[in-house]
Biopython code that builds the backbone (N, CA, C, O; Angstrom):
import numpy as np
from Bio.PDB.StructureBuilder import StructureBuilder

atoms = [
    (1, "MET", "N", (58.866, 59.114, 64.069)),
    (1, "MET", "CA", (58.468, 58.182, 64.034)),
    (1, "MET", "C", (57.056, 57.818, 63.296)),
    (1, "MET", "O", (56.612, 56.676, 63.179)),
    (2, "ASP", "N", (56.449, 58.997, 62.829)),
    (2, "ASP", "CA", (55.390, 58.364, 61.400)),
    (2, "ASP", "C", (55.909, 57.669, 60.379)),
    (2, "ASP", "O", (55.304, 56.668, 59.993)),
    (3, "LYS", "N", (56.930, 58.006, 59.853)),
    (3, "LYS", "CA", (57.691, 57.300, 58.914)),
    (3, "LYS", "C", (57.666, 55.961, 59.370)),
    (3, "LYS", "O", (57.037, 55.141, 58.701)),
    (4, "VAL", "N", (58.361, 55.543, 60.599)),
    (4, "VAL", "CA", (58.910, 53.933, 60.922)),
    (4, "VAL", "C", (57.223, 53.303, 61.042)),
    (4, "VAL", "O", (57.158, 52.276, 60.367)),
    (5, "ILE", "N", (56.106, 53.579, 61.591)),
    (5, "ILE", "CA", (54.869, 53.300, 61.632)),
    (5, "ILE", "C", (54.553, 52.776, 60.053)),
    (5, "ILE", "O", (54.352, 51.602, 59.742)),
    (6, "ILE", "N", (54.558, 53.772, 59.262)),
    (6, "ILE", "CA", (54.030, 53.577, 57.917)),
    (6, "ILE", "C", (55.234, 52.489, 57.285)),
    (6, "ILE", "O", (54.774, 51.482, 56.746)),
    (7, "VAL", "N", (56.347, 52.595, 57.310)),
    (7, "VAL", "CA", (57.239, 51.538, 56.710)),
    (7, "VAL", "C", (56.817, 50.127, 57.238)),
    (7, "VAL", "O", (56.848, 49.192, 56.438)),
    (8, "ILE", "N", (56.444, 49.919, 58.467)),
    (8, "ILE", "CA", (56.349, 48.686, 58.940)),
    (8, "ILE", "C", (54.914, 48.388, 58.482)),
    (8, "ILE", "O", (54.691, 47.228, 58.136)),
    (9, "GLY", "N", (54.235, 48.991, 58.449)),
    (9, "GLY", "CA", (52.667, 48.911, 58.056)),
    (9, "GLY", "C", (52.753, 48.507, 56.479)),
    (9, "GLY", "O", (52.097, 47.530, 56.117)),
    (10, "ALA", "N", (53.571, 49.254, 55.485)),
    (10, "ALA", "CA", (53.566, 48.837, 54.305)),
    (10, "ALA", "C", (54.569, 47.381, 53.905)),
    (10, "ALA", "O", (54.344, 46.653, 52.938)),
    (11, "ALA", "N", (55.540, 47.217, 54.765)),
    (11, "ALA", "CA", (56.084, 45.920, 54.980)),
    (11, "ALA", "C", (54.967, 44.460, 55.152)),
    (11, "ALA", "O", (54.936, 43.438, 54.467)),
    (12, "ALA", "N", (53.942, 44.948, 56.593)),
    (12, "ALA", "CA", (53.203, 43.949, 56.702)),
    (12, "ALA", "C", (52.137, 43.860, 55.812)),
    (12, "ALA", "O", (51.492, 42.817, 55.922)),
    (13, "VAL", "N", (51.869, 44.420, 55.206)),
    (13, "VAL", "CA", (51.268, 44.664, 53.741)),
    (13, "VAL", "C", (51.605, 43.645, 52.556)),
    (13, "VAL", "O", (50.898, 42.804, 52.000)),
    (14, "VAL", "N", (53.051, 44.051, 52.351)),
    (14, "VAL", "CA", (53.701, 43.099, 51.342)),
    (14, "VAL", "C", (53.726, 41.735, 51.514)),
    (14, "VAL", "O", (53.566, 40.875, 50.648)),
    (15, "CYS", "N", (53.983, 41.565, 52.935)),
    (15, "CYS", "CA", (53.919, 40.367, 53.379)),
    (15, "CYS", "C", (52.980, 39.502, 53.235)),
    (15, "CYS", "O", (53.254, 38.366, 52.847)),
    (16, "PHE", "N", (51.741, 39.869, 53.513)),
    (16, "PHE", "CA", (50.701, 39.419, 53.401)),
    (16, "PHE", "C", (50.035, 39.098, 52.280)),
    (16, "PHE", "O", (49.260, 38.153, 52.132)),
    (17, "ILE", "N", (50.430, 40.096, 51.310)),
    (17, "ILE", "CA", (49.940, 39.910, 49.619)),
    (17, "ILE", "C", (51.162, 38.473, 49.283)),
    (17, "ILE", "O", (50.617, 37.563, 48.658)),
    (18, "LEU", "N", (52.185, 38.300, 49.517)),
    (18, "LEU", "CA", (53.274, 37.739, 49.114)),
    (18, "LEU", "C", (52.482, 36.278, 49.570)),
    (18, "LEU", "O", (51.971, 35.572, 48.700)),
    (19, "TRP", "N", (52.427, 35.845, 51.251)),
    (19, "TRP", "CA", (51.721, 34.944, 51.827)),
    (19, "TRP", "C", (50.263, 34.297, 50.904)),
    (19, "TRP", "O", (50.020, 33.158, 50.505)),
    (20, "TRP", "N", (49.479, 35.592, 50.798)),
    (20, "TRP", "CA", (48.303, 35.216, 50.362)),
    (20, "TRP", "C", (48.334, 34.435, 48.995)),
    (20, "TRP", "O", (47.691, 33.393, 48.871)),
    (21, "PHE", "N", (49.096, 34.960, 47.966)),
    (21, "PHE", "CA", (49.195, 34.540, 46.778)),
    (21, "PHE", "C", (50.497, 33.532, 46.108)),
    (21, "PHE", "O", (50.559, 32.961, 45.019)),
    (22, "PHE", "N", (51.207, 33.573, 46.937)),
    (22, "PHE", "CA", (52.578, 32.287, 46.605)),
    (22, "PHE", "C", (52.677, 31.442, 47.895)),
    (22, "PHE", "O", (53.532, 30.557, 47.882)),
    (23, "GLY", "N", (51.974, 31.579, 48.934)),
    (23, "GLY", "CA", (52.149, 30.562, 50.062)),
    (23, "GLY", "C", (52.065, 29.151, 49.604)),
    (23, "GLY", "O", (51.860, 28.980, 48.402)),
    (24, "LYS", "N", (52.155, 28.410, 50.155)),
    (24, "LYS", "CA", (52.215, 27.009, 50.094)),
    (24, "LYS", "C", (50.376, 26.593, 50.669)),
    (24, "LYS", "O", (49.847, 26.938, 51.725)),
    (25, "ARG", "N", (49.921, 25.968, 49.812)),
    (25, "ARG", "CA", (48.756, 26.093, 49.652)),
    (25, "ARG", "C", (48.436, 24.180, 50.192)),
    (25, "ARG", "O", (49.065, 23.249, 49.689)),
    (26, "LYS", "N", (47.525, 24.033, 51.099)),
    (26, "LYS", "CA", (46.995, 22.523, 51.426)),
    (26, "LYS", "C", (46.829, 21.809, 50.135)),
    (26, "LYS", "O", (46.083, 22.343, 49.314)),
    (27, "THR", "N", (47.434, 20.626, 49.806)),
    (27, "THR", "CA", (47.261, 19.635, 48.710)),
    (27, "THR", "C", (46.243, 18.830, 49.114)),
    (27, "THR", "O", (46.388, 18.291, 50.211)),
    (28, "THR", "N", (44.952, 18.552, 48.317)),
    (28, "THR", "CA", (44.060, 17.441, 48.782)),
    (28, "THR", "C", (43.725, 16.598, 47.311)),
    (28, "THR", "O", (43.537, 17.006, 46.165)),
    (29, "GLU", "N", (43.740, 15.482, 47.805)),
    (29, "GLU", "CA", (43.336, 14.664, 46.839)),
    (29, "GLU", "C", (42.449, 13.833, 46.414)),
    (29, "GLU", "O", (42.360, 12.993, 47.309)),
    (30, "MET", "N", (41.637, 13.527, 45.464)),
    (30, "MET", "CA", (40.145, 12.882, 45.751)),
    (30, "MET", "C", (40.497, 11.900, 44.203)),
    (30, "MET", "O", (41.085, 12.210, 43.167)),
    (31, "GLU", "N", (39.876, 10.718, 44.620)),
    (31, "GLU", "CA", (39.616, 9.918, 43.453)),
    (31, "GLU", "C", (38.109, 9.948, 42.832)),
    (31, "GLU", "O", (37.109, 9.961, 43.549)),
    (32, "ALA", "N", (38.080, 9.957, 41.601)),
    (32, "ALA", "CA", (36.359, 10.211, 40.962)),
    (32, "ALA", "C", (35.682, 8.748, 41.641)),
    (32, "ALA", "O", (36.260, 7.690, 41.893)),
    (33, "ASN", "N", (34.232, 9.128, 41.830)),
    (33, "ASN", "CA", (33.245, 8.139, 41.984)),
    (33, "ASN", "C", (32.864, 7.455, 40.857)),
    (33, "ASN", "O", (32.227, 7.980, 39.943)),
    (34, "MET", "N", (33.351, 5.895, 40.880)),
    (34, "MET", "CA", (32.662, 5.671, 39.739)),
    (34, "MET", "C", (31.330, 4.833, 39.663)),
    (34, "MET", "O", (30.841, 4.093, 40.516)),
    (35, "SER", "N", (30.849, 5.180, 38.313)),
    (35, "SER", "CA", (29.072, 4.281, 38.649)),
    (35, "SER", "C", (29.561, 3.229, 37.403)),
    (35, "SER", "O", (30.661, 2.922, 36.943)),
    (36, "ASP", "N", (28.084, 2.821, 37.086)),
    (36, "ASP", "CA", (28.304, 1.759, 35.664)),
    (36, "ASP", "C", (29.325, 2.043, 34.711)),
    (36, "ASP", "O", (30.175, 1.161, 34.591)),
    (37, "ARG", "N", (29.461, 3.187, 33.917)),
    (37, "ARG", "CA", (30.128, 3.609, 32.772)),
    (37, "ARG", "C", (30.784, 4.842, 32.737)),
    (37, "ARG", "O", (31.552, 5.113, 31.814)),
    (38, "SER", "N", (30.535, 5.678, 33.728)),
    (38, "SER", "CA", (31.546, 6.675, 33.858)),
    (38, "SER", "C", (31.898, 7.020, 35.432)),
    (38, "SER", "O", (31.825, 6.169, 36.319)),
    (39, "GLN", "N", (32.249, 8.255, 35.631)),
    (39, "GLN", "CA", (33.156, 8.511, 36.739)),
    (39, "GLN", "C", (32.665, 10.112, 36.973)),
    (39, "GLN", "O", (32.255, 10.865, 36.090)),
    (40, "GLU", "N", (32.815, 10.411, 38.357)),
    (40, "GLU", "CA", (32.308, 11.775, 38.514)),
    (40, "GLU", "C", (33.324, 12.452, 39.844)),
    (40, "GLU", "O", (33.892, 11.681, 40.618)),
    (41, "VAL", "N", (33.423, 13.585, 39.944)),
    (41, "VAL", "CA", (33.987, 14.147, 41.229)),
    (41, "VAL", "C", (33.758, 15.827, 40.940)),
    (41, "VAL", "O", (33.794, 16.549, 39.943)),
    (42, "THR", "N", (33.473, 16.039, 42.562)),
    (42, "THR", "CA", (33.036, 17.406, 42.694)),
    (42, "THR", "C", (33.994, 18.124, 42.953)),
    (42, "THR", "O", (34.812, 17.539, 43.663)),
    (43, "VAL", "N", (34.369, 19.528, 42.594)),
    (43, "VAL", "CA", (35.598, 20.427, 43.098)),
    (43, "VAL", "C", (34.630, 21.483, 43.661)),
    (43, "VAL", "O", (33.647, 21.790, 42.987)),
    (44, "THR", "N", (34.897, 22.177, 45.103)),
    (44, "THR", "CA", (34.441, 23.089, 45.311)),
    (44, "THR", "C", (35.595, 24.246, 45.397)),
    (44, "THR", "O", (36.698, 24.157, 45.937)),
    (45, "VAL", "N", (35.097, 25.208, 44.801)),
    (45, "VAL", "CA", (35.598, 26.631, 44.474)),
    (45, "VAL", "C", (35.300, 27.684, 45.403)),
    (45, "VAL", "O", (34.224, 28.282, 45.393)),
    (46, "LYS", "N", (36.290, 27.936, 46.254)),
    (46, "LYS", "CA", (35.942, 28.742, 47.583)),
    (46, "LYS", "C", (37.627, 29.131, 48.151)),
    (46, "LYS", "O", (38.351, 28.463, 48.888)),
    (47, "GLY", "N", (37.824, 30.140, 47.649)),
    (47, "GLY", "CA", (39.204, 30.399, 47.945)),
    (47, "GLY", "C", (40.235, 29.689, 47.271)),
    (47, "GLY", "O", (41.410, 29.780, 47.625)),
    (48, "GLY", "N", (39.862, 28.997, 46.329)),
    (48, "GLY", "CA", (41.388, 27.416, 45.750)),
    (48, "GLY", "C", (40.095, 26.550, 45.386)),
    (48, "GLY", "O", (38.890, 26.756, 45.533)),
    (49, "TYR", "N", (40.811, 25.536, 44.869)),
    (49, "TYR", "CA", (39.913, 24.633, 44.836)),
    (49, "TYR", "C", (39.965, 23.327, 45.667)),
    (49, "TYR", "O", (41.088, 22.927, 45.973)),
    (50, "THR", "N", (39.034, 22.709, 46.016)),
    (50, "THR", "CA", (39.245, 21.308, 46.809)),
    (50, "THR", "C", (38.180, 20.465, 46.507)),
    (50, "THR", "O", (36.983, 20.749, 46.562)),
    (51, "PRO", "N", (38.826, 19.133, 46.099)),
    (51, "PRO", "CA", (39.938, 19.154, 46.304)),
    (51, "PRO", "C", (40.832, 19.761, 44.977)),
    (51, "PRO", "O", (40.193, 20.158, 44.003)),
    (52, "ASN", "N", (42.132, 19.816, 44.963)),
    (52, "ASN", "CA", (42.831, 20.743, 43.951)),
    (52, "ASN", "C", (43.576, 19.455, 43.146)),
    (52, "ASN", "O", (44.322, 19.861, 42.255)),
    (53, "THR", "N", (43.532, 18.237, 43.257)),
    (53, "THR", "CA", (43.922, 17.066, 42.686)),
    (53, "THR", "C", (43.362, 16.145, 42.354)),
    (53, "THR", "O", (43.631, 15.222, 43.123)),
    (54, "VAL", "N", (42.596, 15.813, 41.484)),
    (54, "VAL", "CA", (41.600, 14.822, 40.774)),
    (54, "VAL", "C", (42.042, 13.799, 40.090)),
    (54, "VAL", "O", (42.375, 14.070, 38.936)),
    (55, "VAL", "N", (42.164, 12.624, 40.451)),
    (55, "VAL", "CA", (42.488, 11.439, 39.900)),
    (55, "VAL", "C", (41.169, 10.639, 39.349)),
    (55, "VAL", "O", (40.144, 10.404, 39.989)),
    (56, "LEU", "N", (41.402, 10.357, 38.271)),
    (56, "LEU", "CA", (40.208, 9.713, 36.966)),
    (56, "LEU", "C", (41.008, 8.443, 36.228)),
    (56, "LEU", "O", (42.183, 8.419, 35.861)),
    (57, "LYS", "N", (40.238, 7.650, 36.152)),
    (57, "LYS", "CA", (40.936, 6.531, 35.468)),
    (57, "LYS", "C", (40.843, 6.302, 33.781)),
    (57, "LYS", "O", (39.736, 6.365, 33.247)),
    (58, "GLN", "N", (41.761, 6.101, 33.174)),
    (58, "GLN", "CA", (41.902, 6.333, 32.021)),
    (58, "GLN", "C", (40.750, 5.545, 31.161)),
    (58, "GLN", "O", (40.319, 4.514, 31.677)),
    (59, "GLY", "N", (40.258, 5.911, 29.996)),
    (59, "GLY", "CA", (39.158, 5.492, 29.134)),
    (59, "GLY", "C", (38.105, 5.422, 29.894)),
    (59, "GLY", "O", (37.254, 4.685, 29.397)),
    (60, "VAL", "N", (37.728, 5.996, 31.145)),
    (60, "VAL", "CA", (36.375, 5.865, 31.844)),
    (60, "VAL", "C", (35.922, 7.682, 31.391)),
    (60, "VAL", "O", (36.591, 8.660, 31.726)),
    (61, "PRO", "N", (34.514, 7.719, 30.495)),
    (61, "PRO", "CA", (34.111, 8.936, 30.561)),
    (61, "PRO", "C", (34.138, 9.689, 31.836)),
    (61, "PRO", "O", (33.823, 9.133, 32.888)),
    (62, "ALA", "N", (34.483, 10.869, 31.791)),
    (62, "ALA", "CA", (34.675, 11.694, 33.042)),
    (62, "ALA", "C", (34.097, 13.186, 33.274)),
    (62, "ALA", "O", (34.202, 14.082, 32.436)),
    (63, "LYS", "N", (33.451, 13.329, 34.577)),
    (63, "LYS", "CA", (33.058, 14.728, 34.574)),
    (63, "LYS", "C", (33.535, 15.081, 35.790)),
    (63, "LYS", "O", (33.625, 14.365, 36.788)),
    (64, "ILE", "N", (33.890, 16.422, 35.638)),
    (64, "ILE", "CA", (34.577, 17.025, 37.218)),
    (64, "ILE", "C", (33.187, 18.130, 37.399)),
    (64, "ILE", "O", (32.989, 19.094, 36.659)),
    (65, "VAL", "N", (32.622, 17.869, 38.146)),
    (65, "VAL", "CA", (31.488, 19.058, 38.724)),
    (65, "VAL", "C", (31.993, 20.274, 39.381)),
    (65, "VAL", "O", (32.642, 19.899, 40.358)),
    (66, "PHE", "N", (31.994, 21.472, 39.304)),
    (66, "PHE", "CA", (32.432, 22.622, 39.607)),
    (66, "PHE", "C", (31.297, 23.219, 40.637)),
    (66, "PHE", "O", (30.287, 23.687, 40.112)),
    (67, "ASP", "N", (31.409, 23.232, 42.212)),
    (67, "ASP", "CA", (31.051, 24.000, 42.924)),
    (67, "ASP", "C", (31.265, 24.979, 43.453)),
    (67, "ASP", "O", (31.782, 25.046, 44.568)),
    (68, "ARG", "N", (30.808, 26.236, 42.560)),
    (68, "ARG", "CA", (31.818, 27.434, 42.891)),
    (68, "ARG", "C", (30.640, 28.230, 43.803)),
    (68, "ARG", "O", (29.489, 28.560, 43.518)),
    (69, "LYS", "N", (31.612, 28.420, 45.276)),
    (69, "LYS", "CA", (31.213, 28.914, 46.321)),
    (69, "LYS", "C", (31.487, 30.289, 46.596)),
    (69, "LYS", "O", (30.897, 30.908, 47.481)),
    (70, "ASP", "N", (32.660, 30.946, 45.614)),
    (70, "ASP", "CA", (33.192, 32.134, 45.885)),
    (70, "ASP", "C", (33.027, 32.960, 45.282)),
    (70, "ASP", "O", (33.480, 32.798, 44.149)),
    (71, "PRO", "N", (32.651, 33.705, 45.415)),
    (71, "PRO", "CA", (31.845, 34.909, 43.726)),
    (71, "PRO", "C", (33.009, 36.080, 43.668)),
    (71, "PRO", "O", (32.814, 37.131, 43.056)),
    (72, "SER", "N", (33.970, 35.856, 44.215)),
    (72, "SER", "CA", (34.746, 36.484, 43.539)),
    (72, "SER", "C", (35.524, 36.747, 42.088)),
    (72, "SER", "O", (35.554, 35.680, 41.475)),
    (73, "GLY", "N", (36.130, 37.770, 41.379)),
    (73, "GLY", "CA", (35.823, 37.535, 40.202)),
    (73, "GLY", "C", (37.132, 36.824, 39.492)),
    (73, "GLY", "O", (37.356, 36.937, 38.287)),
    (74, "CYS", "N", (37.957, 36.085, 40.392)),
    (74, "CYS", "CA", (39.139, 35.179, 39.917)),
    (74, "CYS", "C", (38.478, 34.051, 39.869)),
    (74, "CYS", "O", (39.208, 33.241, 39.299)),
    (75, "PHE", "N", (37.331, 33.491, 40.210)),
    (75, "PHE", "CA", (36.949, 32.170, 39.740)),
    (75, "PHE", "C", (36.054, 32.129, 39.103)),
    (75, "PHE", "O", (35.371, 31.106, 39.163)),
    (76, "ASN", "N", (35.634, 33.275, 38.159)),
    (76, "ASN", "CA", (34.505, 33.322, 37.291)),
    (76, "ASN", "C", (34.781, 32.315, 36.182)),
    (76, "ASN", "O", (33.897, 31.905, 35.429)),
    (77, "GLU", "N", (36.032, 31.946, 36.126)),
    (77, "GLU", "CA", (36.208, 31.314, 34.683)),
    (77, "GLU", "C", (37.199, 29.946, 35.291)),
    (77, "GLU", "O", (37.731, 30.093, 36.392)),
    (78, "VAL", "N", (37.398, 28.704, 34.563)),
    (78, "VAL", "CA", (37.884, 27.991, 34.517)),
    (78, "VAL", "C", (38.575, 27.451, 33.376)),
    (78, "VAL", "O", (37.892, 27.055, 32.431)),
    (79, "VAL", "N", (39.888, 27.374, 33.322)),
    (79, "VAL", "CA", (40.666, 26.848, 31.990)),
    (79, "VAL", "C", (41.408, 26.062, 32.108)),
    (79, "VAL", "O", (42.382, 26.289, 32.825)),
    (80, "PHE", "N", (41.244, 24.628, 31.364)),
    (80, "PHE", "CA", (42.059, 23.644, 31.081)),
    (80, "PHE", "C", (42.686, 23.603, 29.903)),
    (80, "PHE", "O", (42.279, 22.835, 29.031)),
    (81, "PRO", "N", (43.632, 24.317, 29.723)),
    (81, "PRO", "CA", (44.804, 24.613, 28.456)),
    (81, "PRO", "C", (44.959, 23.290, 27.717)),
    (81, "PRO", "O", (44.782, 23.210, 26.502)),
    (82, "ASP", "N", (45.304, 22.226, 28.504)),
    (82, "ASP", "CA", (45.379, 20.773, 27.269)),
    (82, "ASP", "C", (44.148, 20.150, 26.693)),
    (82, "ASP", "O", (44.224, 19.390, 25.728)),
    (83, "PHE", "N", (43.099, 20.434, 27.224)),
    (83, "PHE", "CA", (41.969, 20.122, 26.707)),
    (83, "PHE", "C", (41.281, 21.393, 25.959)),
    (83, "PHE", "O", (40.054, 21.350, 25.882)),
    (84, "GLY", "N", (41.842, 22.344, 25.489)),
    (84, "GLY", "CA", (40.976, 23.635, 25.160)),
    (84, "GLY", "C", (39.658, 23.952, 25.566)),
    (84, "GLY", "O", (38.749, 24.327, 24.825)),
    (85, "ILE", "N", (39.602, 23.738, 27.073)),
    (85, "ILE", "CA", (38.289, 23.963, 27.670)),
    (85, "ILE", "C", (38.326, 25.443, 28.568)),
    (85, "ILE", "O", (39.290, 25.587, 29.321)),
    (86, "HIS", "N", (37.656, 26.156, 28.525)),
    (86, "HIS", "CA", (37.703, 27.757, 28.728)),
    (86, "HIS", "C", (36.415, 27.639, 29.346)),
    (86, "HIS", "O", (35.613, 27.487, 28.425)),
    (87, "GLU", "N", (35.832, 27.633, 30.421)),
    (87, "GLU", "CA", (34.206, 27.418, 30.952)),
    (87, "GLU", "C", (34.127, 28.797, 31.763)),
    (87, "GLU", "O", (35.108, 29.275, 32.333)),
    (88, "THR", "N", (32.775, 29.425, 31.755)),
    (88, "THR", "CA", (32.680, 30.571, 32.919)),
    (88, "THR", "C", (31.785, 29.773, 33.687)),
    (88, "THR", "O", (30.936, 29.083, 33.122)),
    (89, "LEU", "N", (31.941, 29.821, 35.382)),
    (89, "LEU", "CA", (31.466, 29.030, 36.282)),
    (89, "LEU", "C", (30.575, 29.867, 37.066)),
    (89, "LEU", "O", (31.072, 30.723, 37.798)),
    (90, "PRO", "N", (28.793, 29.658, 36.969)),
    (90, "PRO", "CA", (28.206, 30.241, 37.964)),
    (90, "PRO", "C", (28.005, 30.188, 39.056)),
    (90, "PRO", "O", (27.896, 29.040, 39.485)),
    (91, "VAL", "N", (27.871, 31.170, 39.935)),
    (91, "VAL", "CA", (27.968, 30.916, 41.495)),
    (91, "VAL", "C", (26.896, 30.148, 42.346)),
    (91, "VAL", "O", (25.701, 30.445, 42.360)),
    (92, "ASN", "N", (27.434, 29.187, 43.008)),
    (92, "ASN", "CA", (26.143, 28.762, 43.888)),
    (92, "ASN", "C", (25.322, 27.814, 42.780)),
    (92, "ASN", "O", (24.102, 27.973, 42.818)),
    (93, "GLU", "N", (25.791, 26.907, 41.856)),
    (93, "GLU", "CA", (25.269, 26.304, 41.013)),
    (93, "GLU", "C", (26.184, 25.196, 40.663)),
    (93, "GLU", "O", (27.373, 25.508, 40.726)),
    (94, "LEU", "N", (25.916, 23.933, 40.295)),
    (94, "LEU", "CA", (26.898, 22.862, 39.853)),
    (94, "LEU", "C", (27.136, 23.033, 38.945)),
    (94, "LEU", "O", (26.140, 23.437, 38.345)),
    (95, "TYR", "N", (28.196, 22.961, 38.172)),
    (95, "TYR", "CA", (28.767, 23.098, 36.504)),
    (95, "TYR", "C", (29.729, 21.875, 36.110)),
    (95, "TYR", "O", (30.947, 21.953, 36.274)),
    (96, "PRO", "N", (29.086, 20.718, 35.568)),
    (96, "PRO", "CA", (29.640, 19.922, 35.260)),
    (96, "PRO", "C", (30.566, 19.940, 33.835)),
    (96, "PRO", "O", (29.882, 19.820, 32.819)),
    (97, "ILE", "N", (32.175, 20.086, 33.604)),
    (97, "ILE", "CA", (32.792, 20.061, 32.482)),
    (97, "ILE", "C", (33.103, 18.525, 32.216)),
    (97, "ILE", "O", (33.465, 17.813, 33.153)),
    (98, "LYS", "N", (32.931, 17.931, 30.697)),
    (98, "LYS", "CA", (33.447, 16.645, 30.560)),
    (98, "LYS", "C", (34.857, 16.777, 30.586)),
    (98, "LYS", "O", (35.397, 17.875, 30.454)),
    (99, "ILE", "N", (35.609, 15.515, 30.780)),
    (99, "ILE", "CA", (37.049, 15.515, 30.629)),
    (99, "ILE", "C", (37.447, 14.545, 29.694)),
    (99, "ILE", "O", (36.779, 13.523, 29.852)),
    (100, "ASP", "N", (38.208, 14.459, 28.849)),
    (100, "ASP", "CA", (38.615, 13.151, 27.885)),
    (100, "ASP", "C", (39.745, 13.014, 28.791)),
    (100, "ASP", "O", (40.619, 13.758, 29.237)),
    (101, "THR", "N", (39.310, 11.426, 28.934)),
    (101, "THR", "CA", (40.216, 10.390, 29.412)),
    (101, "THR", "C", (41.083, 9.627, 28.825)),
    (101, "THR", "O", (41.841, 8.969, 29.538)),
    (102, "SER", "N", (41.194, 9.519, 27.077)),
    (102, "SER", "CA", (42.075, 8.720, 26.387)),
    (102, "SER", "C", (43.411, 8.758, 26.752)),
    (102, "SER", "O", (43.808, 7.594, 26.778)),
    (103, "LYS", "N", (44.348, 9.572, 27.063)),
    (103, "LYS", "CA", (45.551, 9.634, 27.053)),
    (103, "LYS", "C", (45.780, 9.916, 28.752)),
    (103, "LYS", "O", (45.174, 10.720, 29.460)),
    (104, "PRO", "N", (46.673, 9.136, 29.063)),
    (104, "PRO", "CA", (47.354, 9.049, 31.105)),
    (104, "PRO", "C", (48.271, 10.415, 31.102)),
    (104, "PRO", "O", (48.895, 10.853, 30.135)),
    (105, "GLY", "N", (48.189, 11.046, 32.580)),
    (105, "GLY", "CA", (49.192, 12.141, 32.621)),
    (105, "GLY", "C", (48.306, 12.456, 33.321)),
    (105, "GLY", "O", (47.295, 11.899, 33.750)),
    (106, "GLU", "N", (49.198, 14.350, 33.510)),
    (106, "GLU", "CA", (48.706, 14.780, 34.424)),
    (106, "GLU", "C", (48.645, 16.339, 33.544)),
    (106, "GLU", "O", (49.368, 16.824, 32.673)),
    (107, "TYR", "N", (47.563, 16.758, 34.163)),
    (107, "TYR", "CA", (47.118, 18.113, 33.477)),
    (107, "TYR", "C", (46.427, 19.086, 34.466)),
    (107, "TYR", "O", (45.589, 18.879, 35.344)),
    (108, "GLN", "N", (47.045, 20.209, 34.045)),
    (108, "GLN", "CA", (46.455, 21.621, 34.892)),
    (108, "GLN", "C", (45.517, 22.252, 34.105)),
    (108, "GLN", "O", (45.354, 22.410, 32.895)),
    (109, "TYR", "N", (44.708, 22.701, 35.526)),
    (109, "TYR", "CA", (43.859, 23.610, 35.083)),
    (109, "TYR", "C", (43.918, 25.011, 36.351)),
    (109, "TYR", "O", (44.549, 24.889, 37.401)),
    (110, "ALA", "N", (43.174, 26.222, 35.997)),
    (110, "ALA", "CA", (43.745, 27.421, 36.836)),
    (110, "ALA", "C", (42.512, 27.918, 36.811)),
    (110, "ALA", "O", (41.678, 27.089, 36.446)),
    (111, "CYS", "N", (42.069, 29.039, 37.083)),
    (111, "CYS", "CA", (41.072, 30.109, 37.608)),
    (111, "CYS", "C", (41.239, 30.737, 36.029)),
    (111, "CYS", "O", (41.811, 30.056, 35.177)),
    (112, "GLY", "N", (40.612, 32.293, 35.659)),
    (112, "GLY", "CA", (40.739, 32.815, 34.285)),
    (112, "GLY", "C", (41.904, 33.561, 34.614)),
    (112, "GLY", "O", (42.500, 34.051, 33.655)),
    (113, "MET", "N", (42.368, 33.762, 35.763)),
    (113, "MET", "CA", (43.472, 35.197, 35.947)),
    (113, "MET", "C", (44.914, 34.374, 36.494)),
    (113, "MET", "O", (45.941, 34.901, 36.922)),
    (114, "ASN", "N", (44.600, 32.832, 36.316)),
    (114, "ASN", "CA", (45.805, 31.824, 36.654)),
    (114, "ASN", "C", (46.699, 32.135, 37.504)),
    (114, "ASN", "O", (47.921, 32.138, 37.351)),
    (115, "MET", "N", (45.881, 32.490, 38.714)),
    (115, "MET", "CA", (46.116, 32.279, 40.236)),
    (115, "MET", "C", (46.271, 31.177, 40.899)),
    (115, "MET", "O", (47.264, 30.630, 41.377)),
    (116, "PHE", "N", (44.832, 30.837, 40.861)),
    (116, "PHE", "CA", (44.611, 29.238, 41.513)),
    (116, "PHE", "C", (44.453, 28.222, 40.491)),
    (116, "PHE", "O", (43.771, 28.177, 39.468)),
    (117, "HIS", "N", (45.495, 27.187, 41.196)),
    (117, "HIS", "CA", (45.336, 25.926, 40.312)),
    (117, "HIS", "C", (45.024, 24.611, 40.935)),
    (117, "HIS", "O", (44.649, 24.433, 42.094)),
    (118, "GLY", "N", (45.226, 23.723, 40.024)),
    (118, "GLY", "CA", (44.721, 22.225, 40.060)),
    (118, "GLY", "C", (45.079, 21.341, 39.207)),
    (118, "GLY", "O", (45.706, 21.753, 38.231)),
    (119, "LYS", "N", (44.826, 20.054, 39.306)),
    (119, "LYS", "CA", (45.221, 19.199, 38.511)),
    (119, "LYS", "C", (44.589, 18.222, 38.464)),
    (119, "LYS", "O", (44.068, 17.776, 39.486)),
    (120, "VAL", "N", (44.455, 17.597, 37.224)),
    (120, "VAL", "CA", (43.624, 16.417, 36.925)),
    (120, "VAL", "C", (44.484, 14.982, 36.688)),
    (120, "VAL", "O", (44.907, 15.044, 35.534)),
    (121, "VAL", "N", (44.791, 14.076, 37.135)),
    (121, "VAL", "CA", (45.966, 12.929, 36.856)),
    (121, "VAL", "C", (45.054, 12.163, 36.343)),
    (121, "VAL", "O", (44.033, 11.979, 37.005)),
    (122, "ILE", "N", (45.222, 11.443, 34.860)),
    (122, "ILE", "CA", (44.703, 10.245, 34.737)),
    (122, "ILE", "C", (45.565, 8.817, 35.088)),
    (122, "ILE", "O", (46.772, 9.047, 35.164)),
    (123, "LYS", "N", (45.358, 8.011, 35.219)),
    (123, "LYS", "CA", (46.105, 6.772, 35.372)),
    (123, "LYS", "C", (45.222, 5.578, 34.670)),
    (123, "LYS", "O", (45.641, 4.421, 34.666)),
]
sb = StructureBuilder()
sb.init_structure("model")
sb.init_model(0)
sb.init_chain("A")
sb.init_seg("    ")
for serial, (resi, resn, name, xyz) in enumerate(atoms, 1):
    if name == "N":
        sb.init_residue(resn, " ", resi, " ")
    sb.init_atom(name, np.array(xyz, "f"), 0.0, 1.0, " ", f" {name:<3s}", serial, name[0])
structure = sb.get_structure()
């Protein structure tokens, strides 16, 4: 009987881990706020990126401001491989990152451990 309880418990833990890391996450999209000559959007970092898709206008200087609320090590860094950006995000501080909007397309970004992802769409 003890072995059955252990097997059921282990299976529950494995299922939880699979759901946590590979389960479908809610997708949110936001267009950047435009000012006179630039655009900016804030992304909250707490258990993921919200919004996880940012839409920017091509050719207009842009900043994504990361507001890291989650102190876990996974969110210590943000990496934009297509832009050559690898930055450390401070906890409970706004951290702006300039994005090159000269080329349209979809560009991925991720936490330092490549477990949580976001996307920048330049139109």
